[in-house]
N, CA, C and O atoms as CSV, one atom per row, in Angstrom:
chain,resi,resn,atom,element,x,y,z
A,1,MET,N,N,0.630,-137.876,31.153
A,1,MET,CA,C,0.124,-137.471,32.187
A,1,MET,C,C,-1.270,-138.178,32.236
A,1,MET,O,O,-2.073,-138.522,31.369
A,2,ALA,N,N,-1.214,-138.300,34.354
A,2,ALA,CA,C,-2.309,-139.142,34.470
A,2,ALA,C,C,-3.597,-138.332,34.004
A,2,ALA,O,O,-3.467,-137.148,33.690
A,3,LYS,N,N,-4.838,-138.958,33.955
A,3,LYS,CA,C,-6.345,-138.648,33.798
A,3,LYS,C,C,-6.958,-138.346,34.618
A,3,LYS,O,O,-7.393,-139.381,35.123
A,4,ILE,N,N,-7.522,-137.013,35.440
A,4,ILE,CA,C,-8.235,-136.628,36.300
A,4,ILE,C,C,-9.765,-136.840,36.256
A,4,ILE,O,O,-10.585,-135.957,36.005
A,5,GLN,N,N,-10.048,-138.196,36.548
A,5,GLN,CA,C,-11.263,-138.459,36.792
A,5,GLN,C,C,-12.548,-138.689,37.865
A,5,GLN,O,O,-13.704,-139.020,37.601
A,6,ARG,N,N,-11.921,-138.388,39.190
A,6,ARG,CA,C,-12.115,-138.239,39.980
A,6,ARG,C,C,-11.594,-137.287,41.346
A,6,ARG,O,O,-10.398,-137.445,41.590
A,7,PHE,N,N,-12.258,-136.410,42.184
A,7,PHE,CA,C,-11.001,-136.685,43.162
A,7,PHE,C,C,-10.355,-136.700,43.158
A,7,PHE,O,O,-9.366,-136.047,42.823
A,8,GLU,N,N,-10.815,-138.055,43.830
A,8,GLU,CA,C,-9.417,-139.033,44.484
A,8,GLU,C,C,-8.207,-139.285,43.582
A,8,GLU,O,O,-7.266,-140.032,43.852
A,9,ASP,N,N,-8.363,-138.569,42.492
A,9,ASP,CA,C,-7.326,-138.674,41.339
A,9,ASP,C,C,-6.236,-137.510,41.750
A,9,ASP,O,O,-5.155,-137.579,41.166
A,10,LEU,N,N,-6.389,-136.637,42.532
A,10,LEU,CA,C,-6.100,-135.491,42.621
A,10,LEU,C,C,-5.035,-135.072,43.933
A,10,LEU,O,O,-5.447,-134.964,45.088
A,11,GLN,N,N,-3.464,-134.839,43.496
A,11,GLN,CA,C,-2.277,-134.573,44.452
A,11,GLN,C,C,-3.121,-134.195,45.712
A,11,GLN,O,O,-3.311,-134.743,46.797
A,12,SER,N,N,-3.463,-133.275,45.249
A,12,SER,CA,C,-3.856,-132.016,46.296
A,12,SER,C,C,-5.078,-132.680,47.563
A,12,SER,O,O,-5.038,-132.378,48.756
A,13,TRP,N,N,-5.730,-133.278,47.157
A,13,TRP,CA,C,-6.542,-134.385,48.007
A,13,TRP,C,C,-6.432,-135.227,48.748
A,13,TRP,O,O,-7.014,-135.445,49.811
A,14,GLN,N,N,-4.808,-136.352,47.628
A,14,GLN,CA,C,-4.663,-137.344,48.286
A,14,GLN,C,C,-3.734,-136.646,49.600
A,14,GLN,O,O,-3.768,-137.088,50.748
A,15,LYS,N,N,-3.033,-135.643,49.221
A,15,LYS,CA,C,-2.166,-135.203,50.897
A,15,LYS,C,C,-2.998,-134.908,51.470
A,15,LYS,O,O,-2.553,-135.270,52.559
A,16,ALA,N,N,-4.109,-134.440,51.733
A,16,ALA,CA,C,-5.513,-133.603,52.434
A,16,ALA,C,C,-5.834,-134.339,53.405
A,16,ALA,O,O,-6.073,-133.870,54.518
A,17,ARG,N,N,-5.902,-135.888,53.067
A,17,ARG,CA,C,-6.153,-136.982,53.373
A,17,ARG,C,C,-5.404,-137.357,54.558
A,17,ARG,O,O,-5.752,-137.500,55.730
A,18,HIS,N,N,-3.839,-137.532,53.727
A,18,HIS,CA,C,-2.754,-138.118,54.539
A,18,HIS,C,C,-2.997,-136.867,56.007
A,18,HIS,O,O,-3.091,-137.250,57.173
A,19,LEU,N,N,-3.063,-135.304,55.558
A,19,LEU,CA,C,-2.829,-134.279,56.972
A,19,LEU,C,C,-3.762,-134.654,57.381
A,19,LEU,O,O,-3.421,-135.234,58.412
A,20,ALA,N,N,-5.333,-134.771,57.224
A,20,ALA,CA,C,-6.472,-135.123,57.880
A,20,ALA,C,C,-6.497,-136.155,58.683
A,20,ALA,O,O,-7.105,-136.059,59.749
A,21,ASN,N,N,-5.741,-137.520,58.272
A,21,ASN,CA,C,-5.705,-138.537,59.129
A,21,ASN,C,C,-4.472,-138.543,60.058
A,21,ASN,O,O,-4.522,-139.446,60.894
A,22,ALA,N,N,-3.080,-137.541,60.130
A,22,ALA,CA,C,-2.402,-137.401,60.496
A,22,ALA,C,C,-3.117,-136.744,62.027
A,22,ALA,O,O,-3.168,-137.418,63.055
A,23,VAL,N,N,-3.551,-135.548,61.939
A,23,VAL,CA,C,-4.209,-134.749,62.820
A,23,VAL,C,C,-5.523,-135.642,63.910
A,23,VAL,O,O,-5.775,-135.348,65.079
A,24,TYR,N,N,-5.973,-136.402,63.345
A,24,TYR,CA,C,-6.961,-137.273,64.228
A,24,TYR,C,C,-5.846,-138.343,64.999
A,24,TYR,O,O,-6.172,-138.749,66.115
A,25,ASP,N,N,-4.838,-138.696,64.550
A,25,ASP,CA,C,-3.703,-139.734,65.342
A,25,ASP,C,C,-3.294,-138.829,66.094
A,25,ASP,O,O,-2.875,-139.271,67.164
A,26,LEU,N,N,-3.222,-137.394,65.948
A,26,LEU,CA,C,-2.439,-136.509,66.628
A,26,LEU,C,C,-3.923,-136.431,68.090
A,26,LEU,O,O,-3.476,-136.612,69.223
A,27,THR,N,N,-4.726,-136.305,68.044
A,27,THR,CA,C,-6.337,-136.177,68.860
A,27,THR,C,C,-6.047,-137.205,69.511
A,27,THR,O,O,-6.143,-136.999,70.721
A,28,GLU,N,N,-5.668,-138.440,69.193
A,28,GLU,CA,C,-5.953,-139.828,70.357
A,28,GLU,C,C,-5.260,-139.259,71.670
A,28,GLU,O,O,-5.560,-139.560,72.825
A,29,HIS,N,N,-4.064,-138.188,71.168
A,29,HIS,CA,C,-3.516,-138.230,72.514
A,29,HIS,C,C,-4.290,-138.175,73.862
A,29,HIS,O,O,-5.342,-137.543,73.957
A,30,PRO,N,N,-3.776,-138.808,74.828
A,30,PRO,CA,C,-4.919,-138.607,76.278
A,30,PRO,C,C,-5.081,-137.364,76.054
A,30,PRO,O,O,-6.051,-136.958,75.416
A,31,LYS,N,N,-3.909,-136.355,76.676
A,31,LYS,CA,C,-4.625,-134.997,77.031
A,31,LYS,C,C,-5.477,-134.219,75.907
A,31,LYS,O,O,-6.523,-133.593,76.079
A,32,PHE,N,N,-4.795,-134.409,74.770
A,32,PHE,CA,C,-5.664,-133.863,73.539
A,32,PHE,C,C,-6.692,-134.046,73.101
A,32,PHE,O,O,-7.259,-133.253,72.350
A,33,SER,N,N,-7.266,-135.407,73.575
A,33,SER,CA,C,-8.292,-135.898,73.318
A,33,SER,C,C,-9.559,-135.209,74.526
A,33,SER,O,O,-10.737,-135.027,74.219
A,34,ARG,N,N,-9.072,-134.966,75.648
A,34,ARG,CA,C,-9.778,-134.209,76.619
A,34,ARG,C,C,-9.776,-132.985,76.247
A,34,ARG,O,O,-10.388,-132.356,77.110
A,35,ASP,N,N,-9.294,-132.054,75.140
A,35,ASP,CA,C,-9.727,-130.621,75.034
A,35,ASP,C,C,-10.565,-130.483,73.962
A,35,ASP,O,O,-10.308,-129.901,72.908
A,36,PHE,N,N,-11.806,-131.166,74.340
A,36,PHE,CA,C,-12.826,-131.272,73.163
A,36,PHE,C,C,-13.124,-129.905,72.394
A,36,PHE,O,O,-13.940,-130.059,71.484
A,37,ARG,N,N,-12.723,-128.805,72.526
A,37,ARG,CA,C,-12.926,-128.018,71.805
A,37,ARG,C,C,-11.753,-127.698,70.476
A,37,ARG,O,O,-11.909,-127.519,69.268
A,38,LEU,N,N,-10.519,-127.732,71.390
A,38,LEU,CA,C,-9.469,-127.662,70.313
A,38,LEU,C,C,-9.526,-128.955,69.530
A,38,LEU,O,O,-9.572,-128.875,68.303
A,39,ARG,N,N,-9.529,-130.447,70.271
A,39,ARG,CA,C,-9.530,-131.061,69.133
A,39,ARG,C,C,-10.517,-131.179,67.773
A,39,ARG,O,O,-10.199,-131.458,66.617
A,40,ASP,N,N,-12.446,-130.713,68.613
A,40,ASP,CA,C,-13.065,-130.920,67.646
A,40,ASP,C,C,-12.901,-129.765,66.111
A,40,ASP,O,O,-13.321,-129.898,64.961
A,41,GLN,N,N,-12.048,-128.593,66.826
A,41,GLN,CA,C,-11.703,-127.588,65.831
A,41,GLN,C,C,-10.781,-127.752,64.812
A,41,GLN,O,O,-10.816,-127.489,63.609
A,42,ILE,N,N,-9.865,-128.289,65.615
A,42,ILE,CA,C,-8.601,-129.302,64.003
A,42,ILE,C,C,-8.754,-129.943,63.607
A,42,ILE,O,O,-8.157,-130.010,62.532
A,43,GLN,N,N,-9.807,-131.294,64.008
A,43,GLN,CA,C,-10.345,-131.841,63.139
A,43,GLN,C,C,-10.980,-131.824,62.186
A,43,GLN,O,O,-10.840,-132.624,61.261
A,44,SER,N,N,-12.031,-130.653,62.234
A,44,SER,CA,C,-12.612,-130.003,61.546
A,44,SER,C,C,-12.307,-129.040,60.237
A,44,SER,O,O,-12.881,-129.053,59.148
A,45,ALA,N,N,-11.025,-128.051,60.768
A,45,ALA,CA,C,-10.476,-127.822,60.033
A,45,ALA,C,C,-9.490,-129.089,59.079
A,45,ALA,O,O,-9.296,-128.616,57.959
A,46,ALA,N,N,-9.027,-130.103,59.172
A,46,ALA,CA,C,-8.076,-130.814,58.969
A,46,ALA,C,C,-8.804,-131.503,57.908
A,46,ALA,O,O,-8.196,-131.620,56.844
A,47,GLY,N,N,-10.433,-132.165,58.010
A,47,GLY,CA,C,-11.163,-132.825,57.476
A,47,GLY,C,C,-11.718,-131.598,56.258
A,47,GLY,O,O,-11.571,-132.009,55.107
A,48,SER,N,N,-12.244,-130.366,56.353
A,48,SER,CA,C,-12.082,-129.002,55.732
A,48,SER,C,C,-11.172,-129.079,54.855
A,48,SER,O,O,-11.461,-128.490,53.814
A,49,VAL,N,N,-10.065,-129.639,54.875
A,49,VAL,CA,C,-8.999,-129.103,53.847
A,49,VAL,C,C,-9.346,-130.219,52.462
A,49,VAL,O,O,-9.331,-129.921,51.268
A,50,MET,N,N,-9.561,-131.175,52.905
A,50,MET,CA,C,-10.012,-132.598,51.886
A,50,MET,C,C,-11.269,-132.267,51.359
A,50,MET,O,O,-11.463,-132.055,50.162
A,51,HIS,N,N,-11.811,-132.236,51.913
A,51,HIS,CA,C,-14.058,-132.015,51.669
A,51,HIS,C,C,-13.822,-131.088,50.754
A,51,HIS,O,O,-14.047,-131.473,49.606
A,52,ASN,N,N,-13.260,-129.464,50.920
A,52,ASN,CA,C,-13.328,-128.450,49.932
A,52,ASN,C,C,-12.950,-128.995,48.560
A,52,ASN,O,O,-13.709,-128.873,47.598
A,53,ILE,N,N,-11.687,-129.639,48.480
A,53,ILE,CA,C,-11.170,-129.993,47.080
A,53,ILE,C,C,-12.197,-130.741,46.690
A,53,ILE,O,O,-12.720,-130.482,45.607
A,54,ALA,N,N,-12.723,-131.889,47.551
A,54,ALA,CA,C,-13.789,-132.377,46.887
A,54,ALA,C,C,-14.963,-131.922,46.194
A,54,ALA,O,O,-15.519,-132.398,45.204
A,55,GLU,N,N,-15.247,-130.893,46.908
A,55,GLU,CA,C,-16.684,-130.472,46.475
A,55,GLU,C,C,-16.167,-129.047,45.485
A,55,GLU,O,O,-17.087,-128.502,44.875
A,56,GLY,N,N,-15.479,-128.751,45.401
A,56,GLY,CA,C,-14.910,-127.862,44.510
A,56,GLY,C,C,-14.422,-128.901,43.373
A,56,GLY,O,O,-14.322,-128.116,42.430
A,57,PHE,N,N,-14.111,-129.963,42.936
A,57,PHE,CA,C,-14.047,-130.254,42.010
A,57,PHE,C,C,-15.134,-130.300,41.249
A,57,PHE,O,O,-15.208,-129.955,40.069
A,58,ASP,N,N,-15.942,-130.708,41.893
A,58,ASP,CA,C,-17.284,-130.629,41.124
A,58,ASP,C,C,-18.354,-129.779,40.506
A,58,ASP,O,O,-19.445,-129.928,39.957
A,59,ALA,N,N,-17.300,-128.544,40.948
A,59,ALA,CA,C,-17.937,-127.233,40.877
A,59,ALA,C,C,-18.183,-126.783,39.451
A,59,ALA,O,O,-17.421,-127.369,38.683
A,60,ASP,N,N,-19.156,-125.768,38.732
A,60,ASP,CA,C,-19.362,-125.657,37.588
A,60,ASP,C,C,-18.473,-125.089,36.766
A,60,ASP,O,O,-18.441,-125.312,35.556
A,61,SER,N,N,-17.604,-124.227,37.452
A,61,SER,CA,C,-16.948,-123.422,36.730
A,61,SER,C,C,-15.135,-123.172,37.639
A,61,SER,O,O,-14.873,-123.259,38.839
A,62,ASN,N,N,-14.188,-122.846,36.423
A,62,ASN,CA,C,-13.031,-122.860,36.934
A,62,ASN,C,C,-12.784,-121.674,38.288
A,62,ASN,O,O,-12.152,-121.981,39.300
A,63,PRO,N,N,-13.412,-120.298,38.070
A,63,PRO,CA,C,-13.641,-119.879,39.566
A,63,PRO,C,C,-14.521,-120.110,40.591
A,63,PRO,O,O,-14.393,-119.446,41.620
A,64,GLU,N,N,-15.583,-121.111,40.483
A,64,GLU,CA,C,-16.008,-121.402,41.584
A,64,GLU,C,C,-15.164,-122.870,42.418
A,64,GLU,O,O,-15.145,-123.342,43.554
A,65,PHE,N,N,-14.457,-123.232,40.910
A,65,PHE,CA,C,-13.413,-124.572,41.686
A,65,PHE,C,C,-12.445,-123.686,42.880
A,65,PHE,O,O,-12.348,-123.843,44.097
A,66,ILE,N,N,-11.764,-122.655,41.894
A,66,ILE,CA,C,-10.500,-121.848,42.469
A,66,ILE,C,C,-11.485,-121.493,44.288
A,66,ILE,O,O,-10.949,-121.914,45.313
A,67,ARG,N,N,-12.839,-120.731,44.375
A,67,ARG,CA,C,-12.979,-120.774,45.415
A,67,ARG,C,C,-12.985,-121.672,46.519
A,67,ARG,O,O,-12.863,-121.376,47.708
A,68,PHE,N,N,-13.170,-123.018,45.915
A,68,PHE,CA,C,-12.989,-124.113,47.101
A,68,PHE,C,C,-11.830,-124.336,47.334
A,68,PHE,O,O,-11.504,-124.782,48.435
A,69,LEU,N,N,-10.908,-124.080,46.349
A,69,LEU,CA,C,-9.444,-124.460,46.903
A,69,LEU,C,C,-8.823,-123.058,47.887
A,69,LEU,O,O,-7.880,-123.008,48.676
A,70,LYS,N,N,-9.480,-122.356,47.587
A,70,LYS,CA,C,-8.864,-121.317,48.439
A,70,LYS,C,C,-9.802,-121.436,49.972
A,70,LYS,O,O,-9.139,-121.355,51.006
A,71,LEU,N,N,-10.565,-121.531,50.034
A,71,LEU,CA,C,-11.129,-122.284,51.584
A,71,LEU,C,C,-10.629,-123.044,51.986
A,71,LEU,O,O,-10.622,-123.208,53.206
A,72,SER,N,N,-9.874,-123.988,51.006
A,72,SER,CA,C,-9.620,-125.549,51.784
A,72,SER,C,C,-7.968,-125.185,52.069
A,72,SER,O,O,-7.372,-125.823,52.936
A,73,ARG,N,N,-7.164,-123.961,51.170
A,73,ARG,CA,C,-5.714,-123.999,51.663
A,73,ARG,C,C,-5.812,-122.957,53.145
A,73,ARG,O,O,-4.963,-122.988,54.037
A,74,ARG,N,N,-7.105,-122.019,53.146
A,74,ARG,CA,C,-6.986,-121.310,54.559
A,74,ARG,C,C,-7.886,-122.482,55.950
A,74,ARG,O,O,-8.169,-121.950,57.024
A,75,SER,N,N,-8.119,-123.512,55.796
A,75,SER,CA,C,-8.166,-124.191,56.412
A,75,SER,C,C,-6.771,-125.373,56.917
A,75,SER,O,O,-6.725,-126.163,57.860
A,76,ALA,N,N,-5.956,-125.120,56.049
A,76,ALA,CA,C,-4.459,-125.927,56.081
A,76,ALA,C,C,-3.976,-124.976,56.904
A,76,ALA,O,O,-3.544,-125.414,57.970
A,77,SER,N,N,-3.895,-123.452,56.696
A,77,SER,CA,C,-3.391,-122.621,57.502
A,77,SER,C,C,-4.336,-122.608,59.026
A,77,SER,O,O,-3.751,-122.857,60.080
A,78,GLU,N,N,-5.265,-122.415,59.017
A,78,GLU,CA,C,-5.648,-123.068,60.340
A,78,GLU,C,C,-5.263,-124.238,60.999
A,78,GLU,O,O,-4.912,-124.150,62.175
A,79,VAL,N,N,-5.274,-125.537,60.320
A,79,VAL,CA,C,-4.629,-126.222,61.362
A,79,VAL,C,C,-3.052,-125.893,61.675
A,79,VAL,O,O,-2.435,-126.521,62.535
A,80,GLN,N,N,-2.651,-125.183,61.143
A,80,GLN,CA,C,-1.014,-124.828,61.689
A,80,GLN,C,C,-1.180,-124.025,62.628
A,80,GLN,O,O,-0.339,-124.100,63.524
A,81,SER,N,N,-2.148,-123.116,62.762
A,81,SER,CA,C,-2.218,-122.818,63.716
A,81,SER,C,C,-2.578,-123.333,64.915
A,81,SER,O,O,-1.920,-123.185,65.945
A,82,GLU,N,N,-3.910,-124.119,64.797
A,82,GLU,CA,C,-4.305,-124.654,66.028
A,82,GLU,C,C,-3.294,-125.550,66.390
A,82,GLU,O,O,-3.318,-125.980,67.543
A,83,LEU,N,N,-2.052,-126.061,65.321
A,83,LEU,CA,C,-0.651,-127.197,66.108
A,83,LEU,C,C,0.127,-126.543,67.223
A,83,LEU,O,O,0.467,-127.023,68.305
A,84,TYR,N,N,0.412,-124.886,66.531
A,84,TYR,CA,C,0.917,-124.624,67.915
A,84,TYR,C,C,0.408,-124.159,68.955
A,84,TYR,O,O,1.099,-123.594,69.803
A,85,LEU,N,N,-0.953,-124.324,69.074
A,85,LEU,CA,C,-1.850,-124.243,69.974
A,85,LEU,C,C,-1.305,-125.687,70.747
A,85,LEU,O,O,-0.719,-125.670,71.829
A,86,ALA,N,N,-1.547,-126.652,70.148
A,86,ALA,CA,C,-1.667,-128.050,71.052
A,86,ALA,C,C,-0.174,-128.505,71.286
A,86,ALA,O,O,0.069,-129.541,71.906
A,87,HIS,N,N,0.832,-127.685,70.762
A,87,HIS,CA,C,1.935,-127.677,71.153
A,87,HIS,C,C,2.064,-127.161,72.528
A,87,HIS,O,O,2.212,-127.835,73.548
A,88,ASP,N,N,1.976,-125.663,72.410
A,88,ASP,CA,C,2.005,-124.961,73.718
A,88,ASP,C,C,1.072,-125.758,74.908
A,88,ASP,O,O,1.482,-125.831,76.066
A,89,ARG,N,N,0.287,-126.110,74.651
A,89,ARG,CA,C,-0.366,-126.879,75.494
A,89,ARG,C,C,-0.035,-128.175,75.986
A,89,ARG,O,O,-0.692,-128.958,76.672
A,90,LYS,N,N,1.351,-128.266,75.401
A,90,LYS,CA,C,2.098,-129.782,75.509
A,90,LYS,C,C,1.238,-131.062,75.267
A,90,LYS,O,O,1.093,-131.929,76.129
A,91,TYR,N,N,0.566,-131.120,73.767
A,91,TYR,CA,C,-0.428,-132.092,74.085
A,91,TYR,C,C,0.558,-132.873,72.924
A,91,TYR,O,O,0.723,-134.088,72.809
A,92,ILE,N,N,1.256,-131.600,71.968
A,92,ILE,CA,C,2.001,-133.154,71.197
A,92,ILE,C,C,3.276,-132.543,71.128
A,92,ILE,O,O,3.417,-131.402,71.569
A,93,THR,N,N,3.944,-132.982,70.775
A,93,THR,CA,C,6.052,-133.057,70.817
A,93,THR,C,C,6.138,-131.789,69.890
A,93,THR,O,O,5.060,-131.294,69.563
A,94,ALA,N,N,7.273,-131.216,69.437
A,94,ALA,CA,C,7.683,-130.467,68.476
A,94,ALA,C,C,7.955,-131.481,67.283
A,94,ALA,O,O,8.153,-131.019,66.159
A,95,ASP,N,N,7.968,-132.781,67.491
A,95,ASP,CA,C,8.245,-133.453,66.345
A,95,ASP,C,C,7.090,-133.785,65.666
A,95,ASP,O,O,6.950,-133.857,64.445
A,96,GLU,N,N,6.170,-134.008,66.636
A,96,GLU,CA,C,4.840,-134.285,66.178
A,96,GLU,C,C,4.033,-132.868,65.410
A,96,GLU,O,O,3.046,-133.020,64.691
A,97,LEU,N,N,4.582,-131.638,65.677
A,97,LEU,CA,C,4.420,-130.640,65.293
A,97,LEU,C,C,5.092,-130.620,64.124
A,97,LEU,O,O,4.104,-130.703,63.395
A,98,LYS,N,N,5.949,-130.578,63.420
A,98,LYS,CA,C,6.787,-130.228,62.504
A,98,LYS,C,C,6.335,-131.183,61.620
A,98,LYS,O,O,6.007,-130.804,60.495
A,99,CYS,N,N,6.235,-132.633,61.981
A,99,CYS,CA,C,5.547,-133.142,60.866
A,99,CYS,C,C,3.941,-132.847,60.163
A,99,CYS,O,O,3.821,-132.871,58.938
A,100,ALA,N,N,2.828,-132.591,61.002
A,100,ALA,CA,C,1.870,-132.712,60.699
A,100,ALA,C,C,2.006,-130.866,59.964
A,100,ALA,O,O,1.526,-130.630,58.855
A,101,TYR,N,N,2.652,-129.850,60.724
A,101,TYR,CA,C,2.658,-128.784,60.154
A,101,TYR,C,C,3.486,-129.066,58.569
A,101,TYR,O,O,2.916,-128.453,57.667
A,102,ASP,N,N,4.311,-129.613,58.256
A,102,ASP,CA,C,5.037,-130.205,56.802
A,102,ASP,C,C,3.577,-130.569,56.040
A,102,ASP,O,O,3.315,-129.806,55.110
A,103,LEU,N,N,2.885,-131.314,56.228
A,103,LEU,CA,C,1.939,-131.843,55.908
A,103,LEU,C,C,0.813,-130.932,55.766
A,103,LEU,O,O,0.156,-131.322,54.801
A,104,ALA,N,N,0.486,-130.281,56.093
A,104,ALA,CA,C,0.144,-129.208,55.993
A,104,ALA,C,C,0.690,-128.288,54.958
A,104,ALA,O,O,-0.022,-128.087,53.974
A,105,THR,N,N,1.810,-127.719,55.031
A,105,THR,CA,C,2.627,-126.710,53.962
A,105,THR,C,C,2.553,-127.394,52.307
A,105,THR,O,O,2.451,-126.886,51.190
A,106,GLU,N,N,2.675,-128.935,52.866
A,106,GLU,CA,C,2.758,-129.329,51.488
A,106,GLU,C,C,1.585,-129.560,50.811
A,106,GLU,O,O,1.647,-129.895,49.628
A,107,SER,N,N,0.192,-129.397,51.540
A,107,SER,CA,C,-1.353,-129.589,51.084
A,107,SER,C,C,-1.162,-128.499,50.212
A,107,SER,O,O,-1.048,-128.635,48.994
A,108,LYS,N,N,-1.115,-127.132,50.964
A,108,LYS,CA,C,-1.133,-125.804,50.404
A,108,LYS,C,C,-0.458,-125.414,49.265
A,108,LYS,O,O,-0.901,-124.568,48.487
A,109,ARG,N,N,0.934,-126.176,49.085
A,109,ARG,CA,C,1.779,-126.215,47.816
A,109,ARG,C,C,0.857,-126.640,46.871
A,109,ARG,O,O,0.451,-125.893,45.981
A,110,LEU,N,N,0.436,-127.993,47.030
A,110,LEU,CA,C,-0.036,-128.587,46.015
A,110,LEU,C,C,-1.444,-128.055,45.431
A,110,LEU,O,O,-1.791,-128.169,44.255
A,111,ILE,N,N,-2.341,-127.335,46.666
A,111,ILE,CA,C,-3.647,-126.851,46.191
A,111,ILE,C,C,-3.300,-125.149,45.343
A,111,ILE,O,O,-3.924,-124.787,44.346
A,112,ASN,N,N,-2.091,-124.230,46.078
A,112,ASN,CA,C,-1.906,-123.437,45.090
A,112,ASN,C,C,-0.987,-123.878,43.643
A,112,ASN,O,O,-0.679,-123.119,42.724
A,113,GLY,N,N,-0.738,-125.030,43.747
A,113,GLY,CA,C,-0.513,-125.556,42.018
A,113,GLY,C,C,-1.745,-125.353,41.143
A,113,GLY,O,O,-2.007,-124.744,40.106
A,114,MET,N,N,-2.459,-126.222,42.115
A,114,MET,CA,C,-3.899,-126.262,41.418
A,114,MET,C,C,-4.701,-125.030,40.701
A,114,MET,O,O,-5.033,-124.998,39.516
A,115,ILE,N,N,-4.980,-123.841,41.865
A,115,ILE,CA,C,-5.152,-122.575,41.632
A,115,ILE,C,C,-4.567,-122.376,40.186
A,115,ILE,O,O,-5.128,-122.442,39.093
A,116,ALA,N,N,-2.980,-122.055,40.600
A,116,ALA,CA,C,-2.345,-121.441,39.004
A,116,ALA,C,C,-2.647,-122.325,37.630
A,116,ALA,O,O,-2.822,-121.729,36.567
A,117,TYR,N,N,-2.683,-123.331,37.678
A,117,TYR,CA,C,-3.223,-124.213,36.568
A,117,TYR,C,C,-4.671,-123.945,36.245
A,117,TYR,O,O,-4.985,-123.688,35.083
A,118,LEU,N,N,-5.666,-123.996,37.308
A,118,LEU,CA,C,-7.139,-123.658,36.745
A,118,LEU,C,C,-7.275,-122.374,36.326
A,118,LEU,O,O,-8.196,-122.239,35.521
A,119,ARG,N,N,-6.483,-121.065,36.681
A,119,ARG,CA,C,-6.317,-119.605,36.218
A,119,ARG,C,C,-5.486,-119.779,34.471
A,119,ARG,O,O,-5.438,-118.785,33.746
A,120,GLN,N,N,-5.050,-120.786,34.122
A,120,GLN,CA,C,-4.413,-121.158,33.549
A,120,GLN,C,C,-5.159,-122.013,31.554
A,120,GLN,O,O,-5.188,-121.805,30.341
A,121,HIS,N,N,-5.546,-122.890,32.556
A,121,HIS,CA,C,-6.529,-123.722,31.543
A,121,HIS,C,C,-8.175,-123.859,32.021
A,121,HIS,O,O,-8.533,-123.547,33.156
A,122,LYS,N,N,-8.862,-124.235,31.255
A,122,LYS,CA,C,-10.414,-124.606,31.512
A,122,LYS,C,C,-10.038,-126.238,31.999
A,122,LYS,O,O,-9.215,-127.004,31.498
A,123,PHE,N,N,-10.610,-126.372,32.717
A,123,PHE,CA,C,-10.570,-127.600,33.662
A,123,PHE,C,C,-12.091,-128.566,33.157
A,123,PHE,O,O,-13.209,-128.080,33.332
A,124,TYR,N,N,-11.951,-129.550,32.713
A,124,TYR,CA,C,-12.871,-130.802,32.502
A,124,TYR,C,C,-12.282,-132.041,33.552
A,124,TYR,O,O,-11.071,-132.262,33.544
A,125,PRO,N,N,-13.071,-132.735,34.339
A,125,PRO,CA,C,-12.400,-133.929,34.887
A,125,PRO,C,C,-12.472,-135.118,33.534
A,125,PRO,O,O,-13.231,-135.326,32.587
A,126,SER,N,N,-10.821,-135.908,34.253
A,126,SER,CA,C,-10.672,-136.539,32.890
A,126,SER,C,C,-9.607,-135.987,32.169
A,126,SER,O,O,-8.909,-136.727,31.477
A,127,GLU,N,N,-9.394,-134.820,32.237
A,127,GLU,CA,C,-8.673,-134.128,30.757
A,127,GLU,C,C,-7.544,-134.231,31.781
A,127,GLU,O,O,-7.725,-134.019,32.980
A,128,ALA,N,N,-5.733,-134.750,30.952
A,128,ALA,CA,C,-4.577,-134.499,31.782
A,128,ALA,C,C,-4.337,-133.027,32.426
A,128,ALA,O,O,-4.499,-131.907,31.940
A,129,PHE,N,N,-3.913,-133.431,33.631
A,129,PHE,CA,C,-3.257,-131.937,34.289
A,129,PHE,C,C,-1.914,-131.596,33.760
A,129,PHE,O,O,-1.341,-130.575,34.139
């Protein structure tokens, strides 16, 4: 099993990074880029998914790490909701919505797996998951 030494080693963080980049790509669409409020909100939420995982990784305890993971998961749900609004406003296509939505779903699945693991085990960075 792989050793987890840095937050970058976490699959949940890697998937969240992919989600954030996908959201940034979508917000470059001309109409989307001019809706400053929605653009900034969805970019912030997408970044929050990966940033909270990274921040929680350095927490002093499993309960604290879990708290950050829950914030991350909620941010992924926020991204999903905002994607619907972007689609409703015709900023993104149905296929783009599905692709980004699925990335957020996969991020939440991996985050949930981390939470379940942390509830069962004492986590120390560099230990195998």
